[in-house]
C-alpha positions as CSV (number, residue, x, y, z in Angstrom):
1,M,-24.6,87.0,73.6
2,K,-27.7,87.5,75.4
3,S,-26.2,90.8,77.1
4,T,-24.9,91.8,74.2
5,V,-27.8,92.2,72.2
6,L,-29.3,93.7,75.4
7,L,-26.6,96.4,75.3
8,S,-26.7,96.9,71.6
9,A,-30.6,97.4,71.9
10,W,-29.9,99.9,74.9
11,L,-27.3,101.9,72.3
12,L,-29.9,102.1,69.7
13,A,-32.5,103.4,72.1
14,L,-30.2,106.0,73.4
15,A,-29.2,107.3,70.4
16,A,-32.9,107.8,68.9
17,C,-33.6,109.9,72.0
18,Q,-30.7,112.0,71.0
19,S,-31.8,112.3,68.0
20,N,-34.9,113.5,68.3
21,P,-34.8,115.3,71.9
22,T,-38.3,117.4,71.7
23,P,-41.6,115.6,71.2
24,P,-43.6,117.1,68.1
25,A,-46.5,118.1,70.7
26,A,-43.7,120.0,72.6
27,K,-42.5,122.0,69.0
28,E,-46.5,122.9,68.3
29,A,-46.8,124.2,72.0
30,A,-43.5,126.4,71.7
31,A,-44.6,127.9,67.8
32,P,-48.0,128.4,68.0
33,V,-49.6,129.8,64.6
34,A,-52.0,132.6,65.2
35,A,-55.4,132.1,62.7
36,P,-55.2,134.6,59.8
37,N,-59.0,135.0,60.2
38,S,-59.0,135.4,64.2
39,P,-61.2,137.9,65.8
40,A,-57.8,139.7,67.3
41,A,-56.1,139.7,64.0
42,A,-59.5,141.2,62.3
43,E,-59.7,144.0,64.9
44,S,-55.8,144.8,64.5
45,G,-56.5,145.3,60.9
46,L,-59.7,147.4,61.8
47,E,-58.0,149.4,64.2
48,T,-55.2,150.7,61.7
49,T,-57.3,151.1,58.6
50,T,-60.4,153.2,59.9
51,P,-60.1,156.9,60.8
52,E,-60.2,157.9,64.3
53,R,-63.0,158.7,66.3
54,I,-63.5,162.3,67.9
55,Q,-66.3,163.5,70.3
56,D,-68.5,166.8,70.2
57,S,-67.2,168.1,73.2
58,D,-63.5,168.2,71.2
59,V,-64.7,170.7,68.6
60,T,-64.6,174.6,69.4
61,V,-65.0,177.2,66.7
62,N,-63.5,180.8,67.7
63,G,-63.2,179.5,71.8
64,Q,-66.8,178.1,71.8
65,P,-68.7,174.7,70.9
66,N,-70.8,175.0,68.0
67,R,-74.2,175.5,69.0
68,E,-77.5,177.1,67.9
69,L,-78.2,180.2,67.6
70,T,-80.7,183.0,66.6
71,T,-80.5,184.7,63.7
72,Q,-80.6,187.9,65.0
73,A,-77.3,186.9,67.1
74,L,-75.9,185.5,63.7
75,E,-76.6,189.2,62.1
76,R,-75.2,190.9,64.8
77,Q,-71.9,189.0,64.4
78,L,-71.7,188.7,60.5
79,G,-74.3,191.3,59.3
80,R,-76.4,190.0,56.5
81,P,-75.4,187.1,54.1
82,N,-74.1,187.7,50.4
83,S,-76.4,185.4,49.4
84,V,-79.2,182.7,50.5
85,D,-80.3,179.4,49.1
86,K,-83.9,179.2,50.2
87,G,-85.4,176.1,50.8
88,A,-81.8,174.3,50.0
89,V,-81.8,172.3,53.4
90,E,-84.1,169.5,52.4
91,C,-82.2,167.0,54.1
92,G,-78.6,166.4,55.8
93,G,-79.6,169.6,58.4
94,Q,-78.5,169.7,61.8
95,L,-81.1,171.8,63.4
96,D,-83.2,170.7,66.0
97,L,-86.3,171.1,64.4
98,P,-90.0,169.1,64.5
99,A,-90.1,166.9,61.8
100,D,-92.6,168.7,59.8
101,A,-90.5,172.0,59.8
102,P,-90.3,173.5,56.4
103,A,-87.1,172.8,54.4
104,G,-84.3,175.5,55.8
105,D,-81.8,178.1,54.1
106,W,-78.3,178.4,53.3
107,W,-76.5,181.8,54.6
108,L,-73.6,182.3,52.7
109,Y,-70.7,184.7,53.7
110,G,-68.2,183.5,50.9
111,K,-67.3,180.1,51.7
112,T,-68.5,180.4,55.3
113,I,-72.1,178.5,55.3
114,Y,-74.7,178.9,58.2
115,E,-78.0,176.5,58.2
116,V,-81.0,178.7,58.6
117,N,-84.9,177.5,59.6
118,G,-86.9,180.3,60.9
119,T,-85.2,182.3,63.4
120,H,-82.7,179.2,64.2
121,A,-79.4,179.4,62.7
122,L,-76.3,177.0,63.4
123,L,-72.9,176.7,61.8
124,H,-72.1,174.1,58.9
125,T,-69.4,175.1,57.3
126,F,-66.5,177.5,57.9
127,D,-63.8,179.0,56.1
128,V,-60.3,179.5,58.0
129,T,-58.2,181.7,55.3
130,T,-60.0,184.7,56.0
131,G,-58.9,185.0,59.5
132,Q,-62.4,185.6,60.9
133,F,-62.8,181.8,61.7
134,S,-60.8,179.6,63.4
135,G,-61.5,176.3,65.6
136,K,-59.5,173.3,67.8
137,L,-59.8,169.8,67.4
138,G,-58.5,168.5,70.7
139,K,-55.2,169.8,71.1
140,L,-55.0,170.4,66.9
141,T,-55.5,174.0,66.0
142,L,-57.7,174.3,62.9
143,D,-56.7,177.9,60.9
144,Q,-55.3,178.9,57.9
145,N,-51.4,178.0,59.0
146,T,-52.8,173.9,59.7
147,T,-51.4,171.7,57.7
148,L,-52.1,168.2,56.7
149,E,-48.6,167.2,58.3
150,D,-49.9,168.9,61.9
151,L,-53.1,166.6,61.4
152,R,-51.0,163.4,61.0
153,R,-49.3,164.2,64.1
154,Y,-53.0,163.6,66.2
155,Y,-54.8,161.6,63.5
156,P,-52.5,159.5,61.4
157,R,-55.0,157.1,60.4
158,A,-57.4,159.8,59.0
159,A,-54.8,161.5,57.1
160,R,-53.7,158.3,55.5
161,Q,-57.1,157.5,54.3
162,A,-57.6,160.9,53.0
163,E,-54.3,160.6,50.7
164,E,-55.2,157.2,49.8
165,T,-59.0,157.7,48.6
166,N,-58.9,161.3,47.1
167,T,-57.4,161.1,43.4
168,N,-57.0,164.9,43.6
169,R,-53.5,165.5,45.0
170,D,-54.1,168.9,45.2
171,E,-56.9,168.5,47.7
172,Q,-57.3,166.1,50.2
173,V,-60.8,165.9,52.3
174,V,-60.2,164.0,56.0
175,N,-63.3,162.9,57.5
176,L,-63.3,162.1,61.5
177,P,-66.4,160.4,62.5
178,F,-68.2,161.5,65.6
179,E,-69.3,159.5,68.5
180,D,-71.6,159.9,71.0
181,Q,-71.6,157.8,74.3
182,G,-68.9,155.1,72.3
183,E,-71.6,154.5,69.4
184,L,-70.2,155.9,66.1
185,T,-72.8,158.4,64.5
186,D,-73.5,159.0,61.1
187,A,-72.0,162.9,61.3
188,S,-68.5,163.6,60.8
189,L,-66.1,166.7,60.9
190,N,-64.9,167.1,57.6
191,L,-61.3,169.1,56.9
192,V,-60.6,170.4,53.2
193,F,-57.0,170.7,52.3
194,R,-55.6,172.2,49.6
195,N,-51.7,172.2,48.6
196,G,-51.5,170.7,52.3
197,R,-52.9,173.5,54.0
198,L,-56.3,173.6,55.8
199,Q,-59.0,175.6,54.1
200,E,-62.1,174.7,55.1
201,V,-64.0,172.7,58.0
202,E,-67.6,171.1,57.9
203,F,-69.9,170.1,60.3
204,F,-71.2,167.3,57.8
205,F,-74.4,165.0,58.4
206,P,-75.8,162.9,55.6
207,C,-79.0,162.9,54.2
């Protein structure tokens, strides 16, 4: 009788083990759940929504870096401007000037704009539709033939953000922030597209 009871207990124990072959702790270890607010998740989300950063060295205009030149050299290249907005550069200027320098001028050659202060000049915006100016951004050519789809191949996040934030479907402005030694700056390269084709390139710096 005693042996029968022991045999029954042993069979019950065996059945219980077979019905639950994996301990709960093992199941939890096998299928971890990622915390929704973990740093990795946040970083991944940030990576997919922020525009790509660019370096100053990535950008050239007519084969040269965008650098300060003299007004004399500018006039040799383009002649006198079509119009001048005197004292209009009260903030947001990018010329390397003393803090007490007077407000600068905008020299306008059609839609191409130079910041001018005294004898110093620097390209601010260039119009690619005339064929007089073209640029390069890394491997991407910036001219009248450049489309938003061309940009998307190299800077997909920036293109997507422009489409999502611009309410005017005929015009998209793509902002590519500059970084310096790994640090994000306030400056950006703004690309203006109309009907999917590049029109203007702006070296932007906020007030």
